[in-house]
mmCIF file of the N, C-alpha and C atoms, coordinates in Angstrom:
data_MODEL
# 
_entry.id   MODEL 
# 
loop_
_atom_site.group_PDB 
_atom_site.id 
_atom_site.type_symbol 
_atom_site.label_atom_id 
_atom_site.label_alt_id 
_atom_site.label_comp_id 
_atom_site.label_asym_id 
_atom_site.label_entity_id 
_atom_site.label_seq_id 
_atom_site.pdbx_PDB_ins_code 
_atom_site.Cartn_x 
_atom_site.Cartn_y 
_atom_site.Cartn_z 
_atom_site.occupancy 
_atom_site.B_iso_or_equiv 
_atom_site.pdbx_formal_charge 
_atom_site.auth_seq_id 
_atom_site.auth_comp_id 
_atom_site.auth_asym_id 
_atom_site.auth_atom_id 
_atom_site.pdbx_PDB_model_num 
ATOM 1   N N  . MET A 1 1  ? -68.877 -127.780 -28.512 1.00 0.00 ? 1  MET A N  1 
ATOM 2   C CA . MET A 1 1  ? -68.723 -128.564 -27.308 1.00 0.00 ? 1  MET A CA 1 
ATOM 3   C C  . MET A 1 1  ? -68.193 -127.649 -26.198 1.00 0.00 ? 1  MET A C  1 
ATOM 4   N N  . ARG A 1 2  ? -68.726 -127.774 -25.020 1.00 0.00 ? 2  ARG A N  1 
ATOM 5   C CA . ARG A 1 2  ? -68.308 -126.923 -23.895 1.00 0.00 ? 2  ARG A CA 1 
ATOM 6   C C  . ARG A 1 2  ? -66.876 -127.223 -23.473 1.00 0.00 ? 2  ARG A C  1 
ATOM 7   N N  . ASN A 1 3  ? -66.202 -126.188 -22.991 1.00 0.00 ? 3  ASN A N  1 
ATOM 8   C CA . ASN A 1 3  ? -64.807 -126.350 -22.567 1.00 0.00 ? 3  ASN A CA 1 
ATOM 9   C C  . ASN A 1 3  ? -64.714 -127.022 -21.202 1.00 0.00 ? 3  ASN A C  1 
ATOM 10  N N  . LYS A 1 4  ? -63.762 -127.938 -21.082 1.00 0.00 ? 4  LYS A N  1 
ATOM 11  C CA . LYS A 1 4  ? -63.511 -128.634 -19.820 1.00 0.00 ? 4  LYS A CA 1 
ATOM 12  C C  . LYS A 1 4  ? -62.318 -128.035 -19.091 1.00 0.00 ? 4  LYS A C  1 
ATOM 13  N N  . HIS A 1 5  ? -61.629 -127.124 -19.747 1.00 0.00 ? 5  HIS A N  1 
ATOM 14  C CA . HIS A 1 5  ? -60.456 -126.473 -19.167 1.00 0.00 ? 5  HIS A CA 1 
ATOM 15  C C  . HIS A 1 5  ? -60.601 -124.965 -19.350 1.00 0.00 ? 5  HIS A C  1 
ATOM 16  N N  . PRO A 1 6  ? -60.117 -124.168 -18.412 1.00 0.00 ? 6  PRO A N  1 
ATOM 17  C CA . PRO A 1 6  ? -60.170 -122.716 -18.577 1.00 0.00 ? 6  PRO A CA 1 
ATOM 18  C C  . PRO A 1 6  ? -59.220 -122.279 -19.686 1.00 0.00 ? 6  PRO A C  1 
ATOM 19  N N  . GLY A 1 7  ? -59.456 -121.113 -20.209 1.00 0.00 ? 7  GLY A N  1 
ATOM 20  C CA . GLY A 1 7  ? -58.595 -120.583 -21.259 1.00 0.00 ? 7  GLY A CA 1 
ATOM 21  C C  . GLY A 1 7  ? -58.902 -119.121 -21.493 1.00 0.00 ? 7  GLY A C  1 
ATOM 22  N N  . THR A 1 8  ? -58.360 -118.586 -22.563 1.00 0.00 ? 8  THR A N  1 
ATOM 23  C CA . THR A 1 8  ? -58.579 -117.197 -22.946 1.00 0.00 ? 8  THR A CA 1 
ATOM 24  C C  . THR A 1 8  ? -59.415 -117.168 -24.219 1.00 0.00 ? 8  THR A C  1 
ATOM 25  N N  . CYS A 1 9  ? -60.454 -116.371 -24.216 1.00 0.00 ? 9  CYS A N  1 
ATOM 26  C CA . CYS A 1 9  ? -61.325 -116.238 -25.378 1.00 0.00 ? 9  CYS A CA 1 
ATOM 27  C C  . CYS A 1 9  ? -60.548 -115.581 -26.513 1.00 0.00 ? 9  CYS A C  1 
ATOM 28  N N  . TYR A 1 10 ? -60.542 -116.217 -27.677 1.00 0.00 ? 10 TYR A N  1 
ATOM 29  C CA . TYR A 1 10 ? -59.805 -115.653 -28.803 1.00 0.00 ? 10 TYR A CA 1 
ATOM 30  C C  . TYR A 1 10 ? -60.550 -114.497 -29.456 1.00 0.00 ? 10 TYR A C  1 
ATOM 31  N N  . ARG A 1 11 ? -61.787 -114.265 -29.080 1.00 0.00 ? 11 ARG A N  1 
ATOM 32  C CA . ARG A 1 11 ? -62.542 -113.142 -29.634 1.00 0.00 ? 11 ARG A CA 1 
ATOM 33  C C  . ARG A 1 11 ? -62.410 -111.876 -28.778 1.00 0.00 ? 11 ARG A C  1 
ATOM 34  N N  . CYS A 1 12 ? -62.480 -112.007 -27.445 1.00 0.00 ? 12 CYS A N  1 
ATOM 35  C CA . CYS A 1 12 ? -62.444 -110.821 -26.574 1.00 0.00 ? 12 CYS A CA 1 
ATOM 36  C C  . CYS A 1 12 ? -61.225 -110.784 -25.652 1.00 0.00 ? 12 CYS A C  1 
ATOM 37  N N  . ASN A 1 13 ? -60.416 -111.829 -25.661 1.00 0.00 ? 13 ASN A N  1 
ATOM 38  C CA . ASN A 1 13 ? -59.190 -111.925 -24.855 1.00 0.00 ? 13 ASN A CA 1 
ATOM 39  C C  . ASN A 1 13 ? -59.424 -111.919 -23.346 1.00 0.00 ? 13 ASN A C  1 
ATOM 40  N N  . LEU A 1 14 ? -60.623 -112.276 -22.894 1.00 0.00 ? 14 LEU A N  1 
ATOM 41  C CA . LEU A 1 14 ? -60.906 -112.405 -21.471 1.00 0.00 ? 14 LEU A CA 1 
ATOM 42  C C  . LEU A 1 14 ? -60.906 -113.885 -21.097 1.00 0.00 ? 14 LEU A C  1 
ATOM 43  N N  . ARG A 1 15 ? -60.773 -114.161 -19.819 1.00 0.00 ? 15 ARG A N  1 
ATOM 44  C CA . ARG A 1 15 ? -60.696 -115.545 -19.337 1.00 0.00 ? 15 ARG A CA 1 
ATOM 45  C C  . ARG A 1 15 ? -62.042 -116.258 -19.501 1.00 0.00 ? 15 ARG A C  1 
ATOM 46  N N  . VAL A 1 16 ? -61.985 -117.498 -19.939 1.00 0.00 ? 16 VAL A N  1 
ATOM 47  C CA . VAL A 1 16 ? -63.160 -118.358 -20.063 1.00 0.00 ? 16 VAL A CA 1 
ATOM 48  C C  . VAL A 1 16 ? -63.031 -119.457 -19.009 1.00 0.00 ? 16 VAL A C  1 
ATOM 49  N N  . GLU A 1 17 ? -63.937 -119.480 -18.059 1.00 0.00 ? 17 GLU A N  1 
ATOM 50  C CA . GLU A 1 17 ? -63.909 -120.500 -17.014 1.00 0.00 ? 17 GLU A CA 1 
ATOM 51  C C  . GLU A 1 17 ? -64.466 -121.820 -17.553 1.00 0.00 ? 17 GLU A C  1 
ATOM 52  N N  . VAL A 1 18 ? -64.226 -122.885 -16.832 1.00 0.00 ? 18 VAL A N  1 
ATOM 53  C CA . VAL A 1 18 ? -64.691 -124.218 -17.222 1.00 0.00 ? 18 VAL A CA 1 
ATOM 54  C C  . VAL A 1 18 ? -66.210 -124.206 -17.423 1.00 0.00 ? 18 VAL A C  1 
ATOM 55  N N  . GLY A 1 19 ? -66.664 -124.693 -18.565 1.00 0.00 ? 19 GLY A N  1 
ATOM 56  C CA . GLY A 1 19 ? -68.089 -124.797 -18.865 1.00 0.00 ? 19 GLY A CA 1 
ATOM 57  C C  . GLY A 1 19 ? -68.748 -123.515 -19.323 1.00 0.00 ? 19 GLY A C  1 
ATOM 58  N N  . GLN A 1 20 ? -68.002 -122.420 -19.416 1.00 0.00 ? 20 GLN A N  1 
ATOM 59  C CA . GLN A 1 20 ? -68.585 -121.130 -19.785 1.00 0.00 ? 20 GLN A CA 1 
ATOM 60  C C  . GLN A 1 20 ? -68.403 -120.789 -21.257 1.00 0.00 ? 20 GLN A C  1 
ATOM 61  N N  . GLY A 1 21 ? -67.800 -121.689 -22.017 1.00 0.00 ? 21 GLY A N  1 
ATOM 62  C CA . GLY A 1 21 ? -67.550 -121.405 -23.424 1.00 0.00 ? 21 GLY A CA 1 
ATOM 63  C C  . GLY A 1 21 ? -67.450 -122.675 -24.244 1.00 0.00 ? 21 GLY A C  1 
ATOM 64  N N  . HIS A 1 22 ? -66.846 -122.524 -25.408 1.00 0.00 ? 22 HIS A N  1 
ATOM 65  C CA . HIS A 1 22 ? -66.689 -123.633 -26.345 1.00 0.00 ? 22 HIS A CA 1 
ATOM 66  C C  . HIS A 1 22 ? -65.236 -123.707 -26.770 1.00 0.00 ? 22 HIS A C  1 
ATOM 67  N N  . PHE A 1 23 ? -64.809 -124.898 -27.187 1.00 0.00 ? 23 PHE A N  1 
ATOM 68  C CA . PHE A 1 23 ? -63.456 -125.045 -27.701 1.00 0.00 ? 23 PHE A CA 1 
ATOM 69  C C  . PHE A 1 23 ? -63.529 -125.584 -29.120 1.00 0.00 ? 23 PHE A C  1 
ATOM 70  N N  . GLU A 1 24 ? -62.477 -125.345 -29.875 1.00 0.00 ? 24 GLU A N  1 
ATOM 71  C CA . GLU A 1 24 ? -62.404 -125.852 -31.241 1.00 0.00 ? 24 GLU A CA 1 
ATOM 72  C C  . GLU A 1 24 ? -60.950 -126.067 -31.632 1.00 0.00 ? 24 GLU A C  1 
ATOM 73  N N  . ARG A 1 25 ? -60.734 -126.963 -32.587 1.00 0.00 ? 25 ARG A N  1 
ATOM 74  C CA . ARG A 1 25 ? -59.395 -127.206 -33.114 1.00 0.00 ? 25 ARG A CA 1 
ATOM 75  C C  . ARG A 1 25 ? -59.024 -126.047 -34.019 1.00 0.00 ? 25 ARG A C  1 
ATOM 76  N N  . HIS A 1 26 ? -57.754 -125.626 -33.914 1.00 0.00 ? 26 HIS A N  1 
ATOM 77  C CA . HIS A 1 26 ? -57.282 -124.545 -34.771 1.00 0.00 ? 26 HIS A CA 1 
ATOM 78  C C  . HIS A 1 26 ? -55.768 -124.631 -34.883 1.00 0.00 ? 26 HIS A C  1 
ATOM 79  N N  . ALA A 1 27 ? -55.271 -124.737 -36.096 1.00 0.00 ? 27 ALA A N  1 
ATOM 80  C CA . ALA A 1 27 ? -53.830 -124.732 -36.375 1.00 0.00 ? 27 ALA A CA 1 
ATOM 81  C C  . ALA A 1 27 ? -53.072 -125.753 -35.520 1.00 0.00 ? 27 ALA A C  1 
ATOM 82  N N  . GLY A 1 28 ? -53.601 -126.955 -35.428 1.00 0.00 ? 28 GLY A N  1 
ATOM 83  C CA . GLY A 1 28 ? -52.935 -128.014 -34.684 1.00 0.00 ? 28 GLY A CA 1 
ATOM 84  C C  . GLY A 1 28 ? -53.050 -127.914 -33.178 1.00 0.00 ? 28 GLY A C  1 
ATOM 85  N N  . GLY A 1 29 ? -53.872 -126.993 -32.689 1.00 0.00 ? 29 GLY A N  1 
ATOM 86  C CA . GLY A 1 29 ? -54.058 -126.835 -31.246 1.00 0.00 ? 29 GLY A CA 1 
ATOM 87  C C  . GLY A 1 29 ? -55.530 -126.619 -30.941 1.00 0.00 ? 29 GLY A C  1 
ATOM 88  N N  . TRP A 1 30 ? -55.783 -126.064 -29.781 1.00 0.00 ? 30 TRP A N  1 
ATOM 89  C CA . TRP A 1 30 ? -57.154 -125.791 -29.352 1.00 0.00 ? 30 TRP A CA 1 
ATOM 90  C C  . TRP A 1 30 ? -57.301 -124.311 -29.048 1.00 0.00 ? 30 TRP A C  1 
ATOM 91  N N  . ARG A 1 31 ? -58.485 -123.769 -29.306 1.00 0.00 ? 31 ARG A N  1 
ATOM 92  C CA . ARG A 1 31 ? -58.770 -122.397 -28.899 1.00 0.00 ? 31 ARG A CA 1 
ATOM 93  C C  . ARG A 1 31 ? -60.155 -122.357 -28.269 1.00 0.00 ? 31 ARG A C  1 
ATOM 94  N N  . THR A 1 32 ? -60.357 -121.374 -27.417 1.00 0.00 ? 32 THR A N  1 
ATOM 95  C CA . THR A 1 32 ? -61.565 -121.271 -26.601 1.00 0.00 ? 32 THR A CA 1 
ATOM 96  C C  . THR A 1 32 ? -62.242 -119.934 -26.857 1.00 0.00 ? 32 THR A C  1 
ATOM 97  N N  . GLN A 1 33 ? -63.565 -119.934 -26.754 1.00 0.00 ? 33 GLN A N  1 
ATOM 98  C CA . GLN A 1 33 ? -64.321 -118.688 -26.840 1.00 0.00 ? 33 GLN A CA 1 
ATOM 99  C C  . GLN A 1 33 ? -65.500 -118.765 -25.877 1.00 0.00 ? 33 GLN A C  1 
ATOM 100 N N  . HIS A 1 34 ? -65.937 -117.595 -25.397 1.00 0.00 ? 34 HIS A N  1 
ATOM 101 C CA . HIS A 1 34 ? -67.130 -117.534 -24.552 1.00 0.00 ? 34 HIS A CA 1 
ATOM 102 C C  . HIS A 1 34 ? -68.347 -117.944 -25.376 1.00 0.00 ? 34 HIS A C  1 
ATOM 103 N N  . ALA A 1 35 ? -69.328 -118.520 -24.729 1.00 0.00 ? 35 ALA A N  1 
ATOM 104 C CA . ALA A 1 35 ? -70.576 -118.862 -25.404 1.00 0.00 ? 35 ALA A CA 1 
ATOM 105 C C  . ALA A 1 35 ? -71.230 -117.593 -25.955 1.00 0.00 ? 35 ALA A C  1 
ATOM 106 N N  . ASP A 1 36 ? -71.218 -116.497 -25.189 1.00 0.00 ? 36 ASP A N  1 
ATOM 107 C CA . ASP A 1 36 ? -71.812 -115.234 -25.646 1.00 0.00 ? 36 ASP A CA 1 
ATOM 108 C C  . ASP A 1 36 ? -71.070 -114.667 -26.849 1.00 0.00 ? 36 ASP A C  1 
ATOM 109 N N  . CYS A 1 37 ? -69.752 -114.789 -26.865 1.00 0.00 ? 37 CYS A N  1 
ATOM 110 C CA . CYS A 1 37 ? -68.963 -114.298 -28.001 1.00 0.00 ? 37 CYS A CA 1 
ATOM 111 C C  . CYS A 1 37 ? -69.292 -115.094 -29.261 1.00 0.00 ? 37 CYS A C  1 
ATOM 112 N N  . ALA A 1 38 ? -69.508 -116.397 -29.114 1.00 0.00 ? 38 ALA A N  1 
ATOM 113 C CA . ALA A 1 38 ? -69.864 -117.246 -30.253 1.00 0.00 ? 38 ALA A CA 1 
ATOM 114 C C  . ALA A 1 38 ? -71.218 -116.828 -30.824 1.00 0.00 ? 38 ALA A C  1 
ATOM 115 N N  . ILE A 1 39 ? -72.178 -116.551 -29.952 1.00 0.00 ? 39 ILE A N  1 
ATOM 116 C CA . ILE A 1 39 ? -73.511 -116.137 -30.389 1.00 0.00 ? 39 ILE A CA 1 
ATOM 117 C C  . ILE A 1 39 ? -73.440 -114.793 -31.104 1.00 0.00 ? 39 ILE A C  1 
ATOM 118 N N  . LYS A 1 40 ? -72.714 -113.835 -30.534 1.00 0.00 ? 40 LYS A N  1 
ATOM 119 C CA . LYS A 1 40 ? -72.581 -112.514 -31.155 1.00 0.00 ? 40 LYS A CA 1 
ATOM 120 C C  . LYS A 1 40 ? -71.906 -112.607 -32.515 1.00 0.00 ? 40 LYS A C  1 
ATOM 121 N N  . ALA A 1 41 ? -70.871 -113.435 -32.625 1.00 0.00 ? 41 ALA A N  1 
ATOM 122 C CA . ALA A 1 41 ? -70.158 -113.595 -33.894 1.00 0.00 ? 41 ALA A CA 1 
ATOM 123 C C  . ALA A 1 41 ? -71.074 -114.223 -34.944 1.00 0.00 ? 41 ALA A C  1 
ATOM 124 N N  . ARG A 1 42 ? -71.866 -115.205 -34.540 1.00 0.00 ? 42 ARG A N  1 
ATOM 125 C CA . ARG A 1 42 ? -72.790 -115.867 -35.463 1.00 0.00 ? 42 ARG A CA 1 
ATOM 126 C C  . ARG A 1 42 ? -73.848 -114.880 -35.957 1.00 0.00 ? 42 ARG A C  1 
ATOM 127 N N  . GLN A 1 43 ? -74.385 -114.050 -35.052 1.00 0.00 ? 43 GLN A N  1 
ATOM 128 C CA . GLN A 1 43 ? -75.390 -113.061 -35.436 1.00 0.00 ? 43 GLN A CA 1 
ATOM 129 C C  . GLN A 1 43 ? -74.799 -112.027 -36.380 1.00 0.00 ? 43 GLN A C  1 
ATOM 130 N N  . SER A 1 44 ? -73.588 -111.582 -36.090 1.00 0.00 ? 44 SER A N  1 
ATOM 131 C CA . SER A 1 44 ? -72.916 -110.599 -36.935 1.00 0.00 ? 44 SER A CA 1 
ATOM 132 C C  . SER A 1 44 ? -72.682 -111.163 -38.333 1.00 0.00 ? 44 SER A C  1 
ATOM 133 N N  . LYS A 1 45 ? -72.266 -112.414 -38.409 1.00 0.00 ? 45 LYS A N  1 
ATOM 134 C CA . LYS A 1 45 ? -72.014 -113.063 -39.697 1.00 0.00 ? 45 LYS A CA 1 
ATOM 135 C C  . LYS A 1 45 ? -73.310 -113.176 -40.495 1.00 0.00 ? 45 LYS A C  1 
ATOM 136 N N  . GLN A 1 46 ? -74.411 -113.532 -39.842 1.00 0.00 ? 46 GLN A N  1 
ATOM 137 C CA . GLN A 1 46 ? -75.700 -113.655 -40.516 1.00 0.00 ? 46 GLN A CA 1 
ATOM 138 C C  . GLN A 1 46 ? -76.177 -112.305 -41.035 1.00 0.00 ? 46 GLN A C  1 
ATOM 139 N N  . GLU A 1 47 ? -75.965 -111.240 -40.252 1.00 0.00 ? 47 GLU A N  1 
ATOM 140 C CA . GLU A 1 47 ? -76.361 -109.900 -40.676 1.00 0.00 ? 47 GLU A CA 1 
ATOM 141 C C  . GLU A 1 47 ? -75.576 -109.465 -41.901 1.00 0.00 ? 47 GLU A C  1 
ATOM 142 N N  . GLN A 1 48 ? -74.282 -109.767 -41.934 1.00 0.00 ? 48 GLN A N  1 
ATOM 143 C CA . GLN A 1 48 ? -73.448 -109.398 -43.074 1.00 0.00 ? 48 GLN A CA 1 
ATOM 144 C C  . GLN A 1 48 ? -73.856 -110.170 -44.323 1.00 0.00 ? 48 GLN A C  1 
ATOM 145 N N  . GLN A 1 49 ? -74.234 -111.425 -44.174 1.00 0.00 ? 49 GLN A N  1 
ATOM 146 C CA . GLN A 1 49 ? -74.623 -112.241 -45.315 1.00 0.00 ? 49 GLN A CA 1 
ATOM 147 C C  . GLN A 1 49 ? -75.980 -111.828 -45.873 1.00 0.00 ? 49 GLN A C  1 
ATOM 148 N N  . SER A 1 50 ? -76.834 -111.247 -45.051 1.00 0.00 ? 50 SER A N  1 
ATOM 149 C CA . SER A 1 50 ? -78.168 -110.868 -45.506 1.00 0.00 ? 50 SER A CA 1 
ATOM 150 C C  . SER A 1 50 ? -78.183 -109.527 -46.237 1.00 0.00 ? 50 SER A C  1 
ATOM 151 N N  . LYS A 1 51 ? -77.062 -108.833 -46.256 1.00 0.00 ? 51 LYS A N  1 
ATOM 152 C CA . LYS A 1 51 ? -77.000 -107.527 -46.946 1.00 0.00 ? 51 LYS A CA 1 
ATOM 153 C C  . LYS A 1 51 ? -76.828 -107.699 -48.429 1.00 0.00 ? 51 LYS A C  1 
# 
């Protein structure tokens, strides 16, 4: 789900503006990541699993 509030990407530590990323529940709170960071992480995970 797209973020409605700005935050800091937990993958690259850069600012995520409203609508530019995704948010998720984590450890009783919320964390944000860029949409591009999510795609890169998903691709990296798939590559590791295919080895």
